PDB file of N, CA, C and O in Angstrom:
ATOM      1  N   MET A   1     178.863 162.535  34.899  1.00  0.00           N
ATOM      2  CA  MET A   1     179.963 163.416  34.557  1.00  0.00           C
ATOM      3  C   MET A   1     179.628 164.137  33.262  1.00  0.00           C
ATOM      4  O   MET A   1     179.142 163.526  32.310  1.00  0.00           O
ATOM      5  N   ARG A   2     179.886 165.416  33.230  1.00  0.00           N
ATOM      6  CA  ARG A   2     179.674 166.222  32.032  1.00  0.00           C
ATOM      7  C   ARG A   2     180.898 166.089  31.143  1.00  0.00           C
ATOM      8  O   ARG A   2     182.026 166.275  31.600  1.00  0.00           O
ATOM      9  N   VAL A   3     180.680 165.766  29.866  1.00  0.00           N
ATOM     10  CA  VAL A   3     181.764 165.536  28.917  1.00  0.00           C
ATOM     11  C   VAL A   3     181.695 166.567  27.794  1.00  0.00           C
ATOM     12  O   VAL A   3     180.644 166.783  27.191  1.00  0.00           O
ATOM     13  N   VAL A   4     182.842 167.200  27.525  1.00  0.00           N
ATOM     14  CA  VAL A   4     182.998 168.112  26.402  1.00  0.00           C
ATOM     15  C   VAL A   4     184.079 167.510  25.512  1.00  0.00           C
ATOM     16  O   VAL A   4     185.198 167.277  25.967  1.00  0.00           O
ATOM     17  N   LEU A   5     183.752 167.259  24.253  1.00  0.00           N
ATOM     18  CA  LEU A   5     184.727 166.712  23.313  1.00  0.00           C
ATOM     19  C   LEU A   5     185.404 167.865  22.578  1.00  0.00           C
ATOM     20  O   LEU A   5     184.766 168.585  21.810  1.00  0.00           O
ATOM     21  N   LEU A   6     186.685 168.028  22.818  1.00  0.00           N
ATOM     22  CA  LEU A   6     187.430 169.137  22.247  1.00  0.00           C
ATOM     23  C   LEU A   6     187.800 168.870  20.796  1.00  0.00           C
ATOM     24  O   LEU A   6     187.998 167.725  20.390  1.00  0.00           O
ATOM     25  N   GLU A   7     187.887 169.937  20.029  1.00  0.00           N
ATOM     26  CA  GLU A   7     188.179 169.842  18.601  1.00  0.00           C
ATOM     27  C   GLU A   7     189.503 169.126  18.339  1.00  0.00           C
ATOM     28  O   GLU A   7     189.606 168.346  17.393  1.00  0.00           O
ATOM     29  N   ASP A   8     190.524 169.386  19.174  1.00  0.00           N
ATOM     30  CA  ASP A   8     191.823 168.730  19.003  1.00  0.00           C
ATOM     31  C   ASP A   8     191.703 167.214  19.129  1.00  0.00           C
ATOM     32  O   ASP A   8     192.321 166.468  18.370  1.00  0.00           O
ATOM     33  N   VAL A   9     190.916 166.776  20.080  1.00  0.00           N
ATOM     34  CA  VAL A   9     190.721 165.337  20.297  1.00  0.00           C
ATOM     35  C   VAL A   9     189.915 164.734  19.153  1.00  0.00           C
ATOM     36  O   VAL A   9     190.218 163.636  18.687  1.00  0.00           O
ATOM     37  N   LEU A  10     188.898 165.445  18.704  1.00  0.00           N
ATOM     38  CA  LEU A  10     188.044 164.956  17.623  1.00  0.00           C
ATOM     39  C   LEU A  10     188.805 164.812  16.310  1.00  0.00           C
ATOM     40  O   LEU A  10     188.409 164.028  15.447  1.00  0.00           O
ATOM     41  N   SER A  11     189.886 165.556  16.153  1.00  0.00           N
ATOM     42  CA  SER A  11     190.653 165.491  14.914  1.00  0.00           C
ATOM     43  C   SER A  11     191.839 164.530  15.002  1.00  0.00           C
ATOM     44  O   SER A  11     192.567 164.358  14.024  1.00  0.00           O
ATOM     45  N   ASP A  12     192.041 163.909  16.153  1.00  0.00           N
ATOM     46  CA  ASP A  12     193.160 162.992  16.366  1.00  0.00           C
ATOM     47  C   ASP A  12     192.722 161.548  16.117  1.00  0.00           C
ATOM     48  O   ASP A  12     191.899 161.006  16.855  1.00  0.00           O
ATOM     49  N   LYS A  13     193.274 160.936  15.082  1.00  0.00           N
ATOM     50  CA  LYS A  13     192.910 159.549  14.741  1.00  0.00           C
ATOM     51  C   LYS A  13     193.150 158.596  15.901  1.00  0.00           C
ATOM     52  O   LYS A  13     192.424 157.614  16.054  1.00  0.00           O
ATOM     53  N   ALA A  14     194.164 158.872  16.723  1.00  0.00           N
ATOM     54  CA  ALA A  14     194.482 158.004  17.858  1.00  0.00           C
ATOM     55  C   ALA A  14     193.404 158.028  18.937  1.00  0.00           C
ATOM     56  O   ALA A  14     193.372 157.152  19.801  1.00  0.00           O
ATOM     57  N   SER A  15     192.532 159.017  18.891  1.00  0.00           N
ATOM     58  CA  SER A  15     191.470 159.149  19.902  1.00  0.00           C
ATOM     59  C   SER A  15     190.196 158.414  19.524  1.00  0.00           C
ATOM     60  O   SER A  15     189.230 158.417  20.286  1.00  0.00           O
ATOM     61  N   GLU A  16     190.183 157.791  18.367  1.00  0.00           N
ATOM     62  CA  GLU A  16     188.956 157.184  17.852  1.00  0.00           C
ATOM     63  C   GLU A  16     188.325 156.167  18.816  1.00  0.00           C
ATOM     64  O   GLU A  16     187.141 156.281  19.136  1.00  0.00           O
ATOM     65  N   LYS A  17     189.084 155.193  19.275  1.00  0.00           N
ATOM     66  CA  LYS A  17     188.519 154.166  20.170  1.00  0.00           C
ATOM     67  C   LYS A  17     188.116 154.748  21.529  1.00  0.00           C
ATOM     68  O   LYS A  17     187.034 154.433  22.024  1.00  0.00           O
ATOM     69  N   PRO A  18     188.965 155.598  22.152  1.00  0.00           N
ATOM     70  CA  PRO A  18     188.512 156.194  23.417  1.00  0.00           C
ATOM     71  C   PRO A  18     187.238 157.027  23.253  1.00  0.00           C
ATOM     72  O   PRO A  18     186.371 157.007  24.126  1.00  0.00           O
ATOM     73  N   LEU A  19     187.119 157.751  22.151  1.00  0.00           N
ATOM     74  CA  LEU A  19     185.898 158.527  21.912  1.00  0.00           C
ATOM     75  C   LEU A  19     184.691 157.619  21.761  1.00  0.00           C
ATOM     76  O   LEU A  19     183.620 157.913  22.290  1.00  0.00           O
ATOM     77  N   ASP A  20     184.857 156.519  21.043  1.00  0.00           N
ATOM     78  CA  ASP A  20     183.764 155.558  20.903  1.00  0.00           C
ATOM     79  C   ASP A  20     183.328 155.044  22.272  1.00  0.00           C
ATOM     80  O   ASP A  20     182.135 154.908  22.541  1.00  0.00           O
ATOM     81  N   SER A  21     184.300 154.762  23.131  1.00  0.00           N
ATOM     82  CA  SER A  21     183.995 154.280  24.479  1.00  0.00           C
ATOM     83  C   SER A  21     183.218 155.323  25.277  1.00  0.00           C
ATOM     84  O   SER A  21     182.263 154.991  25.980  1.00  0.00           O
ATOM     85  N   ILE A  22     183.628 156.570  25.167  1.00  0.00           N
ATOM     86  CA  ILE A  22     182.923 157.657  25.865  1.00  0.00           C
ATOM     87  C   ILE A  22     181.494 157.779  25.354  1.00  0.00           C
ATOM     88  O   ILE A  22     180.565 157.966  26.140  1.00  0.00           O
ATOM     89  N   ILE A  23     181.316 157.673  24.040  1.00  0.00           N
ATOM     90  CA  ILE A  23     179.964 157.779  23.463  1.00  0.00           C
ATOM     91  C   ILE A  23     179.072 156.650  23.964  1.00  0.00           C
ATOM     92  O   ILE A  23     177.890 156.871  24.228  1.00  0.00           O
ATOM     93  N   HIS A  24     179.617 155.453  24.098  1.00  0.00           N
ATOM     94  CA  HIS A  24     178.833 154.338  24.662  1.00  0.00           C
ATOM     95  C   HIS A  24     178.416 154.660  26.096  1.00  0.00           C
ATOM     96  O   HIS A  24     177.281 154.382  26.485  1.00  0.00           O
ATOM     97  N   LYS A  25     179.311 155.237  26.879  1.00  0.00           N
ATOM     98  CA  LYS A  25     178.985 155.603  28.272  1.00  0.00           C
ATOM     99  C   LYS A  25     177.912 156.686  28.305  1.00  0.00           C
ATOM    100  O   LYS A  25     177.040 156.671  29.174  1.00  0.00           O
ATOM    101  N   ILE A  26     177.971 157.624  27.365  1.00  0.00           N
ATOM    102  CA  ILE A  26     176.937 158.661  27.275  1.00  0.00           C
ATOM    103  C   ILE A  26     175.598 158.019  26.955  1.00  0.00           C
ATOM    104  O   ILE A  26     174.581 158.333  27.575  1.00  0.00           O
ATOM    105  N   ASP A  27     175.608 157.118  25.983  1.00  0.00           N
ATOM    106  CA  ASP A  27     174.369 156.449  25.575  1.00  0.00           C
ATOM    107  C   ASP A  27     173.794 155.610  26.711  1.00  0.00           C
ATOM    108  O   ASP A  27     172.576 155.462  26.818  1.00  0.00           O
ATOM    109  N   ASP A  28     174.665 155.057  27.565  1.00  0.00           N
ATOM    110  CA  ASP A  28     174.215 154.262  28.705  1.00  0.00           C
ATOM    111  C   ASP A  28     173.766 155.116  29.894  1.00  0.00           C
ATOM    112  O   ASP A  28     173.277 154.594  30.896  1.00  0.00           O
ATOM    113  N   GLY A  29     173.941 156.448  29.767  1.00  0.00           N
ATOM    114  CA  GLY A  29     173.487 157.345  30.817  1.00  0.00           C
ATOM    115  C   GLY A  29     174.513 157.649  31.893  1.00  0.00           C
ATOM    116  O   GLY A  29     174.188 158.311  32.878  1.00  0.00           O
ATOM    117  N   PHE A  30     175.743 157.183  31.732  1.00  0.00           N
ATOM    118  CA  PHE A  30     176.777 157.438  32.735  1.00  0.00           C
ATOM    119  C   PHE A  30     177.356 158.851  32.627  1.00  0.00           C
ATOM    120  O   PHE A  30     177.816 159.407  33.623  1.00  0.00           O
ATOM    121  N   HIS A  31     177.336 159.427  31.436  1.00  0.00           N
ATOM    122  CA  HIS A  31     177.889 160.755  31.211  1.00  0.00           C
ATOM    123  C   HIS A  31     176.867 161.627  30.501  1.00  0.00           C
ATOM    124  O   HIS A  31     175.925 161.127  29.886  1.00  0.00           O
ATOM    125  N   GLU A  32     177.062 162.928  30.593  1.00  0.00           N
ATOM    126  CA  GLU A  32     176.245 163.911  29.896  1.00  0.00           C
ATOM    127  C   GLU A  32     177.143 164.604  28.875  1.00  0.00           C
ATOM    128  O   GLU A  32     178.223 165.086  29.216  1.00  0.00           O
ATOM    129  N   TRP A  33     176.693 164.652  27.628  1.00  0.00           N
ATOM    130  CA  TRP A  33     177.485 165.224  26.537  1.00  0.00           C
ATOM    131  C   TRP A  33     177.094 166.683  26.358  1.00  0.00           C
ATOM    132  O   TRP A  33     175.967 166.989  25.969  1.00  0.00           O
ATOM    133  N   ASP A  34     178.016 167.570  26.641  1.00  0.00           N
ATOM    134  CA  ASP A  34     177.800 169.009  26.481  1.00  0.00           C
ATOM    135  C   ASP A  34     178.397 169.415  25.132  1.00  0.00           C
ATOM    136  O   ASP A  34     179.617 169.448  24.974  1.00  0.00           O
ATOM    137  N   VAL A  35     177.547 169.718  24.179  1.00  0.00           N
ATOM    138  CA  VAL A  35     177.986 170.077  22.827  1.00  0.00           C
ATOM    139  C   VAL A  35     177.769 171.568  22.629  1.00  0.00           C
ATOM    140  O   VAL A  35     176.633 172.038  22.570  1.00  0.00           O
ATOM    141  N   GLU A  36     178.861 172.302  22.528  1.00  0.00           N
ATOM    142  CA  GLU A  36     178.753 173.748  22.349  1.00  0.00           C
ATOM    143  C   GLU A  36     178.573 174.133  20.891  1.00  0.00           C
ATOM    144  O   GLU A  36     177.954 175.154  20.596  1.00  0.00           O
ATOM    145  N   ASP A  37     179.105 173.330  19.972  1.00  0.00           N
ATOM    146  CA  ASP A  37     179.022 173.657  18.541  1.00  0.00           C
ATOM    147  C   ASP A  37     178.842 172.354  17.749  1.00  0.00           C
ATOM    148  O   ASP A  37     179.823 171.675  17.446  1.00  0.00           O
ATOM    149  N   PRO A  38     177.594 172.004  17.414  1.00  0.00           N
ATOM    150  CA  PRO A  38     177.341 170.759  16.688  1.00  0.00           C
ATOM    151  C   PRO A  38     178.121 170.638  15.380  1.00  0.00           C
ATOM    152  O   PRO A  38     178.493 169.537  14.974  1.00  0.00           O
ATOM    153  N   GLU A  39     178.362 171.752  14.736  1.00  0.00           N
ATOM    154  CA  GLU A  39     179.076 171.730  13.458  1.00  0.00           C
ATOM    155  C   GLU A  39     180.504 171.204  13.619  1.00  0.00           C
ATOM    156  O   GLU A  39     181.000 170.483  12.753  1.00  0.00           O
ATOM    157  N   VAL A  40     181.161 171.560  14.719  1.00  0.00           N
ATOM    158  CA  VAL A  40     182.513 171.058  14.988  1.00  0.00           C
ATOM    159  C   VAL A  40     182.487 169.546  15.106  1.00  0.00           C
ATOM    160  O   VAL A  40     183.365 168.860  14.583  1.00  0.00           O
ATOM    161  N   ILE A  41     181.476 169.024  15.797  1.00  0.00           N
ATOM    162  CA  ILE A  41     181.349 167.572  15.936  1.00  0.00           C
ATOM    163  C   ILE A  41     181.114 166.929  14.568  1.00  0.00           C
ATOM    164  O   ILE A  41     181.815 165.990  14.190  1.00  0.00           O
ATOM    165  N   GLU A  42     180.131 167.435  13.834  1.00  0.00           N
ATOM    166  CA  GLU A  42     179.759 166.846  12.555  1.00  0.00           C
ATOM    167  C   GLU A  42     180.881 166.869  11.525  1.00  0.00           C
ATOM    168  O   GLU A  42     180.962 165.974  10.684  1.00  0.00           O
ATOM    169  N   GLU A  43     181.736 167.865  11.576  1.00  0.00           N
ATOM    170  CA  GLU A  43     182.807 167.998  10.598  1.00  0.00           C
ATOM    171  C   GLU A  43     184.120 167.342  11.048  1.00  0.00           C
ATOM    172  O   GLU A  43     185.104 167.347  10.309  1.00  0.00           O
ATOM    173  N   SER A  44     184.130 166.787  12.243  1.00  0.00           N
ATOM    174  CA  SER A  44     185.365 166.218  12.783  1.00  0.00           C
ATOM    175  C   SER A  44     185.746 164.916  12.084  1.00  0.00           C
ATOM    176  O   SER A  44     184.899 164.207  11.541  1.00  0.00           O
ATOM    177  N   VAL A  45     187.036 164.627  12.115  1.00  0.00           N
ATOM    178  CA  VAL A  45     187.575 163.374  11.558  1.00  0.00           C
ATOM    179  C   VAL A  45     186.905 162.182  12.244  1.00  0.00           C
ATOM    180  O   VAL A  45     186.507 161.218  11.590  1.00  0.00           O
ATOM    181  N   TRP A  46     186.787 162.263  13.569  1.00  0.00           N
ATOM    182  CA  TRP A  46     186.191 161.164  14.315  1.00  0.00           C
ATOM    183  C   TRP A  46     184.745 160.911  13.887  1.00  0.00           C
ATOM    184  O   TRP A  46     184.373 159.769  13.615  1.00  0.00           O
ATOM    185  N   PHE A  47     183.935 161.955  13.826  1.00  0.00           N
ATOM    186  CA  PHE A  47     182.520 161.793  13.509  1.00  0.00           C
ATOM    187  C   PHE A  47     182.329 161.278  12.082  1.00  0.00           C
ATOM    188  O   PHE A  47     181.497 160.403  11.843  1.00  0.00           O
ATOM    189  N   GLN A  48     183.088 161.811  11.150  1.00  0.00           N
ATOM    190  CA  GLN A  48     182.965 161.379   9.755  1.00  0.00           C
ATOM    191  C   GLN A  48     183.301 159.899   9.604  1.00  0.00           C
ATOM    192  O   GLN A  48     182.749 159.225   8.734  1.00  0.00           O
ATOM    193  N   GLY A  49     184.197 159.389  10.437  1.00  0.00           N
ATOM    194  CA  GLY A  49     184.558 157.979  10.363  1.00  0.00           C
ATOM    195  C   GLY A  49     183.920 157.132  11.445  1.00  0.00           C
ATOM    196  O   GLY A  49     184.249 155.955  11.589  1.00  0.00           O
ATOM    197  N   SER A  50     183.011 157.718  12.205  1.00  0.00           N
ATOM    198  CA  SER A  50     182.446 157.001  13.355  1.00  0.00           C
ATOM    199  C   SER A  50     181.439 155.933  12.951  1.00  0.00           C
ATOM    200  O   SER A  50     180.903 155.918  11.842  1.00  0.00           O
ATOM    201  N   ARG A  51     181.216 155.065  13.885  1.00  0.00           N
ATOM    202  CA  ARG A  51     180.201 154.017  13.705  1.00  0.00           C
ATOM    203  C   ARG A  51     178.834 154.670  13.722  1.00  0.00           C
ATOM    204  O   ARG A  51     178.685 155.806  14.171  1.00  0.00           O
ATOM    205  N   ASN A  52     177.866 153.971  13.246  1.00  0.00           N
ATOM    206  CA  ASN A  52     176.496 154.509  13.200  1.00  0.00           C
ATOM    207  C   ASN A  52     175.951 154.852  14.577  1.00  0.00           C
ATOM    208  O   ASN A  52     175.148 155.776  14.706  1.00  0.00           O
ATOM    209  N   PHE A  53     176.374 154.117  15.621  1.00  0.00           N
ATOM    210  CA  PHE A  53     175.822 154.375  16.951  1.00  0.00           C
ATOM    211  C   PHE A  53     176.109 155.808  17.396  1.00  0.00           C
ATOM    212  O   PHE A  53     175.261 156.428  18.037  1.00  0.00           O
ATOM    213  N   ALA A  54     177.277 156.341  17.074  1.00  0.00           N
ATOM    214  CA  ALA A  54     177.605 157.716  17.474  1.00  0.00           C
ATOM    215  C   ALA A  54     176.755 158.708  16.705  1.00  0.00           C
ATOM    216  O   ALA A  54     176.267 159.687  17.270  1.00  0.00           O
ATOM    217  N   LYS A  55     176.578 158.457  15.421  1.00  0.00           N
ATOM    218  CA  LYS A  55     175.766 159.359  14.602  1.00  0.00           C
ATOM    219  C   LYS A  55     174.306 159.315  15.045  1.00  0.00           C
ATOM    220  O   LYS A  55     173.630 160.343  15.054  1.00  0.00           O
ATOM    221  N   GLU A  56     173.819 158.135  15.410  1.00  0.00           N
ATOM    222  CA  GLU A  56     172.437 158.003  15.878  1.00  0.00           C
ATOM    223  C   GLU A  56     172.241 158.733  17.207  1.00  0.00           C
ATOM    224  O   GLU A  56     171.230 159.408  17.399  1.00  0.00           O
ATOM    225  N   LEU A  57     173.192 158.601  18.114  1.00  0.00           N
ATOM    226  CA  LEU A  57     173.106 159.291  19.405  1.00  0.00           C
ATOM    227  C   LEU A  57     173.143 160.792  19.196  1.00  0.00           C
ATOM    228  O   LEU A  57     172.358 161.522  19.802  1.00  0.00           O
ATOM    229  N   PHE A  58     174.044 161.263  18.349  1.00  0.00           N
ATOM    230  CA  PHE A  58     174.145 162.690  18.089  1.00  0.00           C
ATOM    231  C   PHE A  58     172.851 163.227  17.484  1.00  0.00           C
ATOM    232  O   PHE A  58     172.426 164.338  17.801  1.00  0.00           O
ATOM    233  N   GLU A  59     172.235 162.440  16.620  1.00  0.00           N
ATOM    234  CA  GLU A  59     170.959 162.864  16.025  1.00  0.00           C
ATOM    235  C   GLU A  59     169.861 162.933  17.093  1.00  0.00           C
ATOM    236  O   GLU A  59     169.028 163.838  17.053  1.00  0.00           O
ATOM    237  N   LYS A  60     169.846 162.001  18.038  1.00  0.00           N
ATOM    238  CA  LYS A  60     168.870 162.045  19.139  1.00  0.00           C
ATOM    239  C   LYS A  60     169.063 163.322  19.963  1.00  0.00           C
ATOM    240  O   LYS A  60     168.096 163.962  20.377  1.00  0.00           O
ATOM    241  N   ILE A  61     170.319 163.672  20.188  1.00  0.00           N
ATOM    242  CA  ILE A  61     170.623 164.879  20.957  1.00  0.00           C
ATOM    243  C   ILE A  61     170.144 166.108  20.186  1.00  0.00           C
ATOM    244  O   ILE A  61     169.532 167.006  20.765  1.00  0.00           O
ATOM    245  N   ARG A  62     170.417 166.147  18.904  1.00  0.00           N
ATOM    246  CA  ARG A  62     169.973 167.286  18.077  1.00  0.00           C
ATOM    247  C   ARG A  62     168.450 167.403  18.124  1.00  0.00           C
ATOM    248  O   ARG A  62     167.919 168.505  18.265  1.00  0.00           O
ATOM    249  N   GLN A  63     167.751 166.291  18.009  1.00  0.00           N
ATOM    250  CA  GLN A  63     166.289 166.316  18.030  1.00  0.00           C
ATOM    251  C   GLN A  63     165.768 166.750  19.400  1.00  0.00           C
ATOM    252  O   GLN A  63     164.808 167.516  19.482  1.00  0.00           O
ATOM    253  N   ALA A  64     166.389 166.269  20.470  1.00  0.00           N
ATOM    254  CA  ALA A  64     165.967 166.662  21.812  1.00  0.00           C
ATOM    255  C   ALA A  64     166.161 168.162  22.032  1.00  0.00           C
ATOM    256  O   ALA A  64     165.429 168.791  22.796  1.00  0.00           O
ATOM    257  N   TRP A  65     167.139 168.710  21.365  1.00  0.00           N
ATOM    258  CA  TRP A  65     167.436 170.135  21.485  1.00  0.00           C
ATOM    259  C   TRP A  65     166.563 170.955  20.541  1.00  0.00           C
ATOM    260  O   TRP A  65     166.531 172.183  20.620  1.00  0.00           O
ATOM    261  N   GLY A  66     165.858 170.265  19.650  1.00  0.00           N
ATOM    262  CA  GLY A  66     164.948 170.945  18.733  1.00  0.00           C
ATOM    263  C   GLY A  66     165.574 171.339  17.413  1.00  0.00           C
ATOM    264  O   GLY A  66     165.031 172.186  16.703  1.00  0.00           O
ATOM    265  N   LEU A  67     166.707 170.743  17.067  1.00  0.00           N
ATOM    266  CA  LEU A  67     167.354 171.030  15.783  1.00  0.00           C
ATOM    267  C   LEU A  67     166.939 169.984  14.763  1.00  0.00           C
ATOM    268  O   LEU A  67     166.871 168.795  15.075  1.00  0.00           O
ATOM    269  N   SER A  68     166.667 170.417  13.568  1.00  0.00           N
ATOM    270  CA  SER A  68     166.372 169.470  12.501  1.00  0.00           C
ATOM    271  C   SER A  68     167.693 168.939  11.945  1.00  0.00           C
ATOM    272  O   SER A  68     168.739 169.559  12.137  1.00  0.00           O
ATOM    273  N   PRO A  69     167.652 167.803  11.261  1.00  0.00           N
ATOM    274  CA  PRO A  69     168.881 167.241  10.689  1.00  0.00           C
ATOM    275  C   PRO A  69     169.587 168.193   9.727  1.00  0.00           C
ATOM    276  O   PRO A  69     170.807 168.120   9.580  1.00  0.00           O
ATOM    277  N   VAL A  70     168.848 169.082   9.070  1.00  0.00           N
ATOM    278  CA  VAL A  70     169.464 169.993   8.117  1.00  0.00           C
ATOM    279  C   VAL A  70     169.879 171.297   8.761  1.00  0.00           C
ATOM    280  O   VAL A  70     170.608 172.082   8.155  1.00  0.00           O
ATOM    281  N   SER A  71     169.426 171.539   9.979  1.00  0.00           N
ATOM    282  CA  SER A  71     169.805 172.747  10.688  1.00  0.00           C
ATOM    283  C   SER A  71     171.293 172.695  10.980  1.00  0.00           C
ATOM    284  O   SER A  71     171.829 171.631  11.288  1.00  0.00           O
ATOM    285  N   ARG A  72     171.964 173.834  10.888  1.00  0.00           N
ATOM    286  CA  ARG A  72     173.403 173.817  11.064  1.00  0.00           C
ATOM    287  C   ARG A  72     173.847 174.265  12.445  1.00  0.00           C
ATOM    288  O   ARG A  72     174.104 173.416  13.298  1.00  0.00           O
ATOM    289  N   LYS A  73     173.945 175.515  12.692  1.00  0.00           N
ATOM    290  CA  LYS A  73     174.646 175.997  13.869  1.00  0.00           C
ATOM    291  C   LYS A  73     173.720 176.756  14.817  1.00  0.00           C
ATOM    292  O   LYS A  73     173.155 177.779  14.432  1.00  0.00           O
ATOM    293  N   PRO A  74     173.554 176.266  16.067  1.00  0.00           N
ATOM    294  CA  PRO A  74     172.765 177.010  17.052  1.00  0.00           C
ATOM    295  C   PRO A  74     173.595 178.169  17.609  1.00  0.00           C
ATOM    296  O   PRO A  74     174.788 178.272  17.324  1.00  0.00           O
ATOM    297  N   PRO A  75     172.982 179.018  18.383  1.00  0.00           N
ATOM    298  CA  PRO A  75     173.758 180.084  19.016  1.00  0.00           C
ATOM    299  C   PRO A  75     174.906 179.511  19.837  1.00  0.00           C
ATOM    300  O   PRO A  75     174.741 178.472  20.476  1.00  0.00           O
ATOM    301  N   ARG A  76     176.042 180.153  19.835  1.00  0.00           N
ATOM    302  CA  ARG A  76     177.243 179.656  20.509  1.00  0.00           C
ATOM    303  C   ARG A  76     177.070 179.417  22.009  1.00  0.00           C
ATOM    304  O   ARG A  76     177.646 178.472  22.548  1.00  0.00           O
ATOM    305  N   GLN A  77     176.297 180.247  22.684  1.00  0.00           N
ATOM    306  CA  GLN A  77     176.152 180.092  24.111  1.00  0.00           C
ATOM    307  C   GLN A  77     175.267 178.903  24.501  1.00  0.00           C
ATOM    308  O   GLN A  77     175.247 178.499  25.663  1.00  0.00           O
ATOM    309  N   ALA A  78     174.550 178.356  23.547  1.00  0.00           N
ATOM    310  CA  ALA A  78     173.669 177.226  23.828  1.00  0.00           C
ATOM    311  C   ALA A  78     174.482 175.940  23.864  1.00  0.00           C
ATOM    312  O   ALA A  78     175.589 175.875  23.330  1.00  0.00           O
ATOM    313  N   SER A  79     173.928 174.937  24.490  1.00  0.00           N
ATOM    314  CA  SER A  79     174.585 173.627  24.490  1.00  0.00           C
ATOM    315  C   SER A  79     173.543 172.545  24.399  1.00  0.00           C
ATOM    316  O   SER A  79     172.392 172.736  24.792  1.00  0.00           O
ATOM    317  N   LEU A  80     173.949 171.412  23.882  1.00  0.00           N
ATOM    318  CA  LEU A  80     173.091 170.250  23.787  1.00  0.00           C
ATOM    319  C   LEU A  80     173.379 169.368  24.989  1.00  0.00           C
ATOM    320  O   LEU A  80     174.529 169.256  25.414  1.00  0.00           O
ATOM    321  N   ARG A  81     172.396 168.772  25.516  1.00  0.00           N
ATOM    322  CA  ARG A  81     172.577 167.848  26.627  1.00  0.00           C
ATOM    323  C   ARG A  81     171.904 166.534  26.274  1.00  0.00           C
ATOM    324  O   ARG A  81     170.771 166.509  25.794  1.00  0.00           O
ATOM    325  N   HIS A  82     172.614 165.448  26.516  1.00  0.00           N
ATOM    326  CA  HIS A  82     172.033 164.128  26.290  1.00  0.00           C
ATOM    327  C   HIS A  82     171.003 163.897  27.380  1.00  0.00           C
ATOM    328  O   HIS A  82     171.290 164.046  28.568  1.00  0.00           O
ATOM    329  N   ILE A  83     169.821 163.537  26.967  1.00  0.00           N
ATOM    330  CA  ILE A  83     168.731 163.345  27.931  1.00  0.00           C
ATOM    331  C   ILE A  83     168.499 161.876  28.125  1.00  0.00           C
ATOM    332  O   ILE A  83     167.624 161.486  28.898  1.00  0.00           O
TER     333      ILE A  83
END
């Protein structure tokens, strides 16, 4: 299943545990994470307070897409896919 994490959900504290669960499923290969804007993810309330596993997975996705850790925003039409 392709998963898109919306900005509204990422900013909702009540969504923290469900988001963590989704990230575990992505890491296990059950879902594909479609990231349209990495900056929205990185600046979200959820990501800033997330466990290391989410940050590590997001970094793997950025690297697979060819973004360096200091790189900020790819073109809007591009998306990251968990491989």
